N, CA, C and O atoms as CSV, one atom per row, in Angstrom:
chain,resi,resn,atom,element,x,y,z
A,1,LEU,N,N,18.368,1.674,-19.682
A,1,LEU,CA,C,17.248,0.743,-19.781
A,1,LEU,C,C,16.521,1.015,-21.087
A,1,LEU,O,O,16.016,2.118,-21.296
A,2,TYR,N,N,16.463,0.028,-21.963
A,2,TYR,CA,C,15.736,0.156,-23.222
A,2,TYR,C,C,14.326,-0.352,-23.003
A,2,TYR,O,O,14.133,-1.506,-22.619
A,3,ASP,N,N,13.355,0.482,-23.237
A,3,ASP,CA,C,11.973,0.095,-22.981
A,3,ASP,C,C,11.221,-0.311,-24.238
A,3,ASP,O,O,10.010,-0.527,-24.183
A,4,GLY,N,N,11.910,-0.420,-25.371
A,4,GLY,CA,C,11.279,-0.926,-26.579
A,4,GLY,C,C,10.538,0.092,-27.406
A,4,GLY,O,O,9.910,-0.269,-28.402
A,5,GLU,N,N,10.588,1.345,-27.031
A,5,GLU,CA,C,9.881,2.332,-27.824
A,5,GLU,C,C,10.830,3.400,-28.328
A,5,GLU,O,O,11.755,3.816,-27.630
A,6,SER,N,N,10.586,3.828,-29.535
A,6,SER,CA,C,11.408,4.878,-30.122
A,6,SER,C,C,10.818,6.234,-29.766
A,6,SER,O,O,9.651,6.310,-29.382
A,7,PRO,N,N,11.594,7.303,-29.882
A,7,PRO,CA,C,11.037,8.635,-29.649
A,7,PRO,C,C,9.843,8.928,-30.559
A,7,PRO,O,O,8.898,9.605,-30.154
A,8,ALA,N,N,9.890,8.411,-31.798
A,8,ALA,CA,C,8.776,8.644,-32.728
A,8,ALA,C,C,7.509,7.938,-32.260
A,8,ALA,O,O,6.420,8.506,-32.348
A,9,SER,N,N,7.636,6.691,-31.759
A,9,SER,CA,C,6.441,5.988,-31.293
A,9,SER,C,C,5.891,6.640,-30.034
A,9,SER,O,O,4.677,6.685,-29.837
A,10,ARG,N,N,6.767,7.141,-29.188
A,10,ARG,CA,C,6.314,7.845,-27.977
A,10,ARG,C,C,5.582,9.123,-28.357
A,10,ARG,O,O,4.546,9.442,-27.773
A,11,ALA,N,N,6.108,9.856,-29.328
A,11,ALA,CA,C,5.474,11.093,-29.787
A,11,ALA,C,C,4.108,10.787,-30.395
A,11,ALA,O,O,3.150,11.529,-30.178
A,12,ALA,N,N,4.014,9.696,-31.156
A,12,ALA,CA,C,2.738,9.313,-31.758
A,12,ALA,C,C,1.719,8.946,-30.684
A,12,ALA,O,O,0.549,9.315,-30.777
A,13,ALA,N,N,2.172,8.216,-29.662
A,13,ALA,CA,C,1.270,7.846,-28.570
A,13,ALA,C,C,0.804,9.080,-27.811
A,13,ALA,O,O,-0.373,9.192,-27.467
A,14,ASP,N,N,1.725,10.010,-27.548
A,14,ASP,CA,C,1.364,11.244,-26.858
A,14,ASP,C,C,0.369,12.056,-27.679
A,14,ASP,O,O,-0.573,12.622,-27.124
A,15,ALA,N,N,0.564,12.118,-28.984
A,15,ALA,CA,C,-0.346,12.863,-29.858
A,15,ALA,C,C,-1.723,12.216,-29.881
A,15,ALA,O,O,-2.735,12.917,-29.878
A,16,ALA,N,N,-1.772,10.897,-29.902
A,16,ALA,CA,C,-3.061,10.196,-29.904
A,16,ALA,C,C,-3.827,10.464,-28.620
A,16,ALA,O,O,-5.041,10.666,-28.645
A,17,VAL,N,N,-3.117,10.466,-27.497
A,17,VAL,CA,C,-3.773,10.745,-26.216
A,17,VAL,C,C,-4.280,12.186,-26.185
A,17,VAL,O,O,-5.396,12.446,-25.736
A,18,ALA,N,N,-3.465,13.112,-26.660
A,18,ALA,CA,C,-3.856,14.522,-26.658
A,18,ALA,C,C,-5.058,14.760,-27.566
A,18,ALA,O,O,-5.907,15.599,-27.265
A,19,ALA,N,N,-5.132,14.030,-28.668
A,19,ALA,CA,C,-6.226,14.222,-29.620
A,19,ALA,C,C,-7.524,13.593,-29.131
A,19,ALA,O,O,-8.605,13.987,-29.567
A,20,SER,N,N,-7.430,12.645,-28.254
A,20,SER,CA,C,-8.608,11.951,-27.757
A,20,SER,C,C,-9.418,12.865,-26.843
A,20,SER,O,O,-8.867,13.585,-26.010
A,21,LYS,N,N,-10.722,12.820,-27.015
A,21,LYS,CA,C,-11.598,13.608,-26.156
A,21,LYS,C,C,-11.942,12.849,-24.874
A,21,LYS,O,O,-12.421,13.438,-23.905
A,22,GLU,N,N,-11.700,11.563,-24.878
A,22,GLU,CA,C,-11.967,10.733,-23.709
A,22,GLU,C,C,-10.821,10.860,-22.710
A,22,GLU,O,O,-9.660,10.937,-23.112
A,23,PRO,N,N,-11.134,10.883,-21.410
A,23,PRO,CA,C,-10.043,10.889,-20.423
A,23,PRO,C,C,-9.316,9.548,-20.486
A,23,PRO,O,O,-9.913,8.544,-20.876
A,24,PRO,N,N,-8.053,9.513,-20.113
A,24,PRO,CA,C,-7.310,8.248,-20.163
A,24,PRO,C,C,-7.885,7.244,-19.164
A,24,PRO,O,O,-8.391,7.617,-18.106
A,25,LEU,N,N,-7.796,5.972,-19.522
A,25,LEU,CA,C,-8.210,4.926,-18.594
A,25,LEU,C,C,-7.195,4.860,-17.460
A,25,LEU,O,O,-5.988,4.965,-17.679
A,26,ARG,N,N,-7.710,4.684,-16.239
A,26,ARG,CA,C,-6.844,4.640,-15.063
A,26,ARG,C,C,-6.525,3.188,-14.702
A,26,ARG,O,O,-7.404,2.326,-14.700
A,27,VAL,N,N,-5.255,2.939,-14.397
A,27,VAL,CA,C,-4.764,1.599,-14.091
A,27,VAL,C,C,-4.002,1.629,-12.773
A,27,VAL,O,O,-3.215,2.539,-12.516
A,28,VAL,N,N,-4.249,0.616,-11.940
A,28,VAL,CA,C,-3.364,0.355,-10.804
A,28,VAL,C,C,-2.524,-0.844,-11.198
A,28,VAL,O,O,-3.047,-1.888,-11.588
A,29,LEU,N,N,-1.221,-0.681,-11.090
A,29,LEU,CA,C,-0.254,-1.733,-11.394
A,29,LEU,C,C,0.429,-2.152,-10.096
A,29,LEU,O,O,1.115,-1.348,-9.465
A,30,ALA,N,N,0.242,-3.407,-9.700
A,30,ALA,CA,C,0.874,-3.938,-8.484
A,30,ALA,C,C,1.993,-4.882,-8.891
A,30,ALA,O,O,1.742,-5.953,-9.444
A,31,GLU,N,N,3.220,-4.486,-8.618
A,31,GLU,CA,C,4.409,-5.277,-8.993
A,31,GLU,C,C,5.526,-4.959,-8.017
A,31,GLU,O,O,5.910,-3.799,-7.867
A,32,ASP,N,N,6.055,-5.987,-7.346
A,32,ASP,CA,C,7.090,-5.748,-6.343
A,32,ASP,C,C,8.496,-5.641,-6.915
A,32,ASP,O,O,9.379,-5.105,-6.245
A,33,THR,N,N,8.737,-6.123,-8.115
A,33,THR,CA,C,10.058,-6.028,-8.733
A,33,THR,C,C,10.175,-4.689,-9.453
A,33,THR,O,O,9.435,-4.410,-10.397
A,34,GLU,N,N,11.114,-3.869,-8.995
A,34,GLU,CA,C,11.203,-2.493,-9.489
A,34,GLU,C,C,11.366,-2.416,-11.010
A,34,GLU,O,O,10.691,-1.616,-11.658
A,35,SER,N,N,12.239,-3.224,-11.579
A,35,SER,CA,C,12.465,-3.149,-13.026
A,35,SER,C,C,11.205,-3.519,-13.811
A,35,SER,O,O,10.910,-2.909,-14.839
A,36,GLN,N,N,10.471,-4.508,-13.331
A,36,GLN,CA,C,9.210,-4.887,-13.978
A,36,GLN,C,C,8.166,-3.777,-13.843
A,36,GLN,O,O,7.430,-3.477,-14.782
A,37,ARG,N,N,8.120,-3.181,-12.659
A,37,ARG,CA,C,7.162,-2.104,-12.402
A,37,ARG,C,C,7.436,-0.909,-13.313
A,37,ARG,O,O,6.508,-0.328,-13.875
A,38,ILE,N,N,8.704,-0.546,-13.458
A,38,ILE,CA,C,9.077,0.578,-14.322
A,38,ILE,C,C,8.754,0.255,-15.778
A,38,ILE,O,O,8.169,1.075,-16.486
A,39,GLY,N,N,9.133,-0.934,-16.218
A,39,GLY,CA,C,8.882,-1.317,-17.609
A,39,GLY,C,C,7.407,-1.367,-17.953
A,39,GLY,O,O,6.991,-0.850,-18.990
A,40,MET,N,N,6.607,-1.990,-17.086
A,40,MET,CA,C,5.160,-2.072,-17.332
A,40,MET,C,C,4.517,-0.688,-17.294
A,40,MET,O,O,3.619,-0.395,-18.082
A,41,THR,N,N,4.974,0.153,-16.386
A,41,THR,CA,C,4.437,1.515,-16.309
A,41,THR,C,C,4.688,2.246,-17.617
A,41,THR,O,O,3.790,2.891,-18.158
A,42,ARG,N,N,5.901,2.146,-18.121
A,42,ARG,CA,C,6.226,2.817,-19.385
A,42,ARG,C,C,5.392,2.285,-20.538
A,42,ARG,O,O,4.892,3.056,-21.358
A,43,LEU,N,N,5.244,0.971,-20.602
A,43,LEU,CA,C,4.445,0.384,-21.679
A,43,LEU,C,C,2.985,0.843,-21.618
A,43,LEU,O,O,2.396,1.200,-22.638
A,44,LEU,N,N,2.421,0.830,-20.434
A,44,LEU,CA,C,1.023,1.251,-20.278
A,44,LEU,C,C,0.852,2.741,-20.574
A,44,LEU,O,O,-0.110,3.139,-21.231
A,45,GLN,N,N,1.774,3.554,-20.096
A,45,GLN,CA,C,1.695,4.993,-20.366
A,45,GLN,C,C,1.845,5.284,-21.858
A,45,GLN,O,O,1.200,6.194,-22.378
A,46,ALA,N,N,2.680,4.527,-22.541
A,46,ALA,CA,C,2.864,4.719,-23.978
A,46,ALA,C,C,1.583,4.422,-24.748
A,46,ALA,O,O,1.388,4.916,-25.859
A,47,GLN,N,N,0.716,3.616,-24.153
A,47,GLN,CA,C,-0.567,3.307,-24.781
A,47,GLN,C,C,-1.675,4.253,-24.315
A,47,GLN,O,O,-2.839,4.085,-24.679
A,48,GLY,N,N,-1.304,5.241,-23.513
A,48,GLY,CA,C,-2.262,6.263,-23.120
A,48,GLY,C,C,-2.937,6.055,-21.779
A,48,GLY,O,O,-3.830,6.821,-21.415
A,49,PHE,N,N,-2.533,5.039,-21.037
A,49,PHE,CA,C,-3.126,4.795,-19.724
A,49,PHE,C,C,-2.527,5.726,-18.678
A,49,PHE,O,O,-1.357,6.102,-18.759
A,50,GLU,N,N,-3.340,6.090,-17.701
A,50,GLU,CA,C,-2.862,6.810,-16.522
A,50,GLU,C,C,-2.560,5.738,-15.477
A,50,GLU,O,O,-3.467,5.035,-15.033
A,51,VAL,N,N,-1.305,5.609,-15.085
A,51,VAL,CA,C,-0.862,4.485,-14.259
A,51,VAL,C,C,-0.493,4.932,-12.853
A,51,VAL,O,O,0.236,5.905,-12.662
A,52,ARG,N,N,-1.008,4.204,-11.882
A,52,ARG,CA,C,-0.550,4.335,-10.498
A,52,ARG,C,C,0.129,3.019,-10.157
A,52,ARG,O,O,-0.543,2.002,-9.981
A,53,ALA,N,N,1.438,3.027,-10.063
A,53,ALA,CA,C,2.219,1.822,-9.794
A,53,ALA,C,C,2.512,1.720,-8.302
A,53,ALA,O,O,2.936,2.689,-7.673
A,54,VAL,N,N,2.280,0.539,-7.749
A,54,VAL,CA,C,2.508,0.298,-6.325
A,54,VAL,C,C,3.340,-0.963,-6.143
A,54,VAL,O,O,3.472,-1.769,-7.065
A,55,VAL,N,N,3.904,-1.132,-4.938
A,55,VAL,CA,C,4.894,-2.183,-4.707
A,55,VAL,C,C,4.341,-3.517,-4.215
A,55,VAL,O,O,5.079,-4.501,-4.176
A,56,ASP,N,N,3.077,-3.579,-3.841
A,56,ASP,CA,C,2.518,-4.856,-3.391
A,56,ASP,C,C,0.990,-4.800,-3.402
A,56,ASP,O,O,0.384,-3.764,-3.672
A,57,GLY,N,N,0.399,-5.944,-3.100
A,57,GLY,CA,C,-1.050,-6.052,-3.135
A,57,GLY,C,C,-1.762,-5.183,-2.113
A,57,GLY,O,O,-2.836,-4.653,-2.395
A,58,GLN,N,N,-1.183,-5.029,-0.937
A,58,GLN,CA,C,-1.800,-4.189,0.090
A,58,GLN,C,C,-1.853,-2.737,-0.363
A,58,GLN,O,O,-2.867,-2.062,-0.183
A,59,ALA,N,N,-0.766,-2.258,-0.948
A,59,ALA,CA,C,-0.738,-0.887,-1.466
A,59,ALA,C,C,-1.732,-0.727,-2.614
A,59,ALA,O,O,-2.343,0.331,-2.763
A,60,ALA,N,N,-1.894,-1.765,-3.420
A,60,ALA,CA,C,-2.869,-1.716,-4.519
A,60,ALA,C,C,-4.287,-1.619,-3.968
A,60,ALA,O,O,-5.097,-0.833,-4.460
A,61,LEU,N,N,-4.582,-2.414,-2.955
A,61,LEU,CA,C,-5.916,-2.382,-2.346
A,61,LEU,C,C,-6.207,-1.000,-1.767
A,61,LEU,O,O,-7.317,-0.488,-1.916
A,62,GLU,N,N,-5.229,-0.400,-1.114
A,62,GLU,CA,C,-5.401,0.950,-0.573
A,62,GLU,C,C,-5.622,1.963,-1.697
A,62,GLU,O,O,-6.459,2.856,-1.567
A,63,ALA,N,N,-4.882,1.833,-2.793
A,63,ALA,CA,C,-5.049,2.741,-3.936
A,63,ALA,C,C,-6.435,2.595,-4.545
A,63,ALA,O,O,-7.057,3.588,-4.922
A,64,LEU,N,N,-6.919,1.367,-4.642
A,64,LEU,CA,C,-8.252,1.124,-5.205
A,64,LEU,C,C,-9.353,1.687,-4.310
A,64,LEU,O,O,-10.394,2.126,-4.800
A,65,ARG,N,N,-9.125,1.674,-3.026
A,65,ARG,CA,C,-10.112,2.244,-2.093
A,65,ARG,C,C,-10.127,3.765,-2.166
A,65,ARG,O,O,-11.164,4.387,-1.937
A,66,GLU,N,N,-8.979,4.370,-2.485
A,66,GLU,CA,C,-8.886,5.831,-2.594
A,66,GLU,C,C,-9.569,6.355,-3.847
A,66,GLU,O,O,-10.251,7.380,-3.814
A,67,GLN,N,N,-9.381,5.641,-4.955
A,67,GLN,CA,C,-9.937,6.107,-6.221
A,67,GLN,C,C,-10.227,4.904,-7.121
A,67,GLN,O,O,-9.338,4.087,-7.363
A,68,PRO,N,N,-11.456,4.788,-7.616
A,68,PRO,CA,C,-11.767,3.694,-8.535
A,68,PRO,C,C,-10.928,3.800,-9.810
A,68,PRO,O,O,-10.571,4.896,-10.243
A,69,VAL,N,N,-10.623,2.656,-10.396
A,69,VAL,CA,C,-9.851,2.624,-11.637
A,69,VAL,C,C,-10.574,1.755,-12.657
A,69,VAL,O,O,-11.552,1.078,-12.338
A,70,ASP,N,N,-10.079,1.786,-13.879
A,70,ASP,CA,C,-10.670,1.001,-14.946
A,70,ASP,C,C,-10.055,-0.389,-15.061
A,70,ASP,O,O,-10.689,-1.316,-15.565
A,71,LEU,N,N,-8.815,-0.528,-14.591
A,71,LEU,CA,C,-8.091,-1.783,-14.765
A,71,LEU,C,C,-7.105,-1.998,-13.630
A,71,LEU,O,O,-6.449,-1.062,-13.172
A,72,LEU,N,N,-7.011,-3.242,-13.183
A,72,LEU,CA,C,-6.009,-3.655,-12.206
A,72,LEU,C,C,-5.087,-4.655,-12.882
A,72,LEU,O,O,-5.546,-5.668,-13.410
A,73,VAL,N,N,-3.785,-4.377,-12.867
A,73,VAL,CA,C,-2.766,-5.303,-13.381
A,73,VAL,C,C,-1.929,-5.700,-12.177
A,73,VAL,O,O,-1.369,-4.844,-11.493
A,74,THR,N,N,-1.843,-7.007,-11.917
A,74,THR,CA,C,-1.153,-7.444,-10.709
A,74,THR,C,C,-0.233,-8.619,-10.943
A,74,THR,O,O,-0.514,-9.513,-11.741
A,75,ASP,N,N,0.867,-8.593,-10.227
A,75,ASP,CA,C,1.766,-9.740,-10.120
A,75,ASP,C,C,1.056,-10.752,-9.223
A,75,ASP,O,O,0.141,-10.386,-8.485
A,76,LEU,N,N,1.464,-12.010,-9.277
A,76,LEU,CA,C,0.865,-13.004,-8.398
A,76,LEU,C,C,1.601,-13.137,-7.077
A,76,LEU,O,O,0.970,-13.247,-6.027
A,77,VAL,N,N,2.931,-13.128,-7.115
A,77,VAL,CA,C,3.736,-13.349,-5.913
A,77,VAL,C,C,4.318,-12.018,-5.454
A,77,VAL,O,O,5.211,-11.458,-6.090
A,78,MET,N,N,3.786,-11.519,-4.322
A,78,MET,CA,C,4.223,-10.238,-3.762
A,78,MET,C,C,4.172,-10.315,-2.248
A,78,MET,O,O,3.456,-11.151,-1.697
A,79,PRO,N,N,4.923,-9.451,-1.564
A,79,PRO,CA,C,4.845,-9.406,-0.102
A,79,PRO,C,C,3.524,-8.773,0.359
A,79,PRO,O,O,2.807,-8.146,-0.421
A,80,ARG,N,N,3.237,-8.953,1.620
A,80,ARG,CA,C,2.062,-8.416,2.320
A,80,ARG,C,C,0.746,-8.974,1.804
A,80,ARG,O,O,-0.022,-9.524,2.594
A,81,LEU,N,N,0.450,-8.858,0.518
A,81,LEU,CA,C,-0.803,-9.376,-0.037
A,81,LEU,C,C,-0.516,-9.811,-1.459
A,81,LEU,O,O,-0.148,-8.987,-2.297
A,82,ASP,N,N,-0.681,-11.105,-1.746
A,82,ASP,CA,C,-0.365,-11.602,-3.085
A,82,ASP,C,C,-1.479,-11.246,-4.080
A,82,ASP,O,O,-2.544,-10.763,-3.692
A,83,GLY,N,N,-1.216,-11.490,-5.348
A,83,GLY,CA,C,-2.153,-11.104,-6.403
A,83,GLY,C,C,-3.499,-11.803,-6.325
A,83,GLY,O,O,-4.530,-11.179,-6.577
A,84,ILE,N,N,-3.512,-13.084,-5.981
A,84,ILE,CA,C,-4.770,-13.832,-5.856
A,84,ILE,C,C,-5.604,-13.261,-4.712
A,84,ILE,O,O,-6.804,-13.034,-4.865
A,85,SER,N,N,-4.963,-13.031,-3.566
A,85,SER,CA,C,-5.685,-12.463,-2.418
A,85,SER,C,C,-6.162,-11.052,-2.724
A,85,SER,O,O,-7.240,-10.652,-2.283
A,86,LEU,N,N,-5.373,-10.299,-3.473
A,86,LEU,CA,C,-5.786,-8.956,-3.892
A,86,LEU,C,C,-7.049,-9.030,-4.736
A,86,LEU,O,O,-7.995,-8.277,-4.505
A,87,CYS,N,N,-7.071,-9.923,-5.705
A,87,CYS,CA,C,-8.255,-10.063,-6.567
A,87,CYS,C,C,-9.488,-10.485,-5.759
A,87,CYS,O,O,-10.594,-10.003,-6.001
A,88,ARG,N,N,-9.282,-11.382,-4.807
A,88,ARG,CA,C,-10.409,-11.789,-3.935
A,88,ARG,C,C,-10.931,-10.598,-3.134
A,88,ARG,O,O,-12.141,-10.410,-3.007
A,89,ALA,N,N,-10.020,-9.801,-2.599
A,89,ALA,CA,C,-10.430,-8.643,-1.793
A,89,ALA,C,C,-11.171,-7.616,-2.654
A,89,ALA,O,O,-12.122,-6.989,-2.187
A,90,VAL,N,N,-10.751,-7.443,-3.883
A,90,VAL,CA,C,-11.414,-6.491,-4.791
A,90,VAL,C,C,-12.825,-6.964,-5.111
A,90,VAL,O,O,-13.745,-6.151,-5.201
A,91,ARG,N,N,-13.004,-8.260,-5.283
A,91,ARG,CA,C,-14.318,-8.808,-5.630
A,91,ARG,C,C,-15.311,-8.721,-4.487
A,91,ARG,O,O,-16.520,-8.713,-4.718
A,92,GLU,N,N,-14.817,-8.656,-3.249
A,92,GLU,CA,C,-15.719,-8.613,-2.073
A,92,GLU,C,C,-16.329,-7.265,-1.857
A,92,GLU,O,O,-17.101,-7.079,-0.916
């Protein structure tokens, strides 16, 4: 699986995160397609985000209740709880 990043770009991203005094921003990623979930996780981590990837909206809602995050990235069409319903539940 080619994720679009070279070892040099990954090393640069890791160095930037290590040099930063700020803790990484936390992200919950809700995506039911495994290949998309893996790819998005890698992309977000390469940019310095701390990612918790889950398989559907219900799992995302449970993760958000366990620990607040800075960003929610969600698919729209997922089993158990879709992305729109997830966003509505988060806003309530």
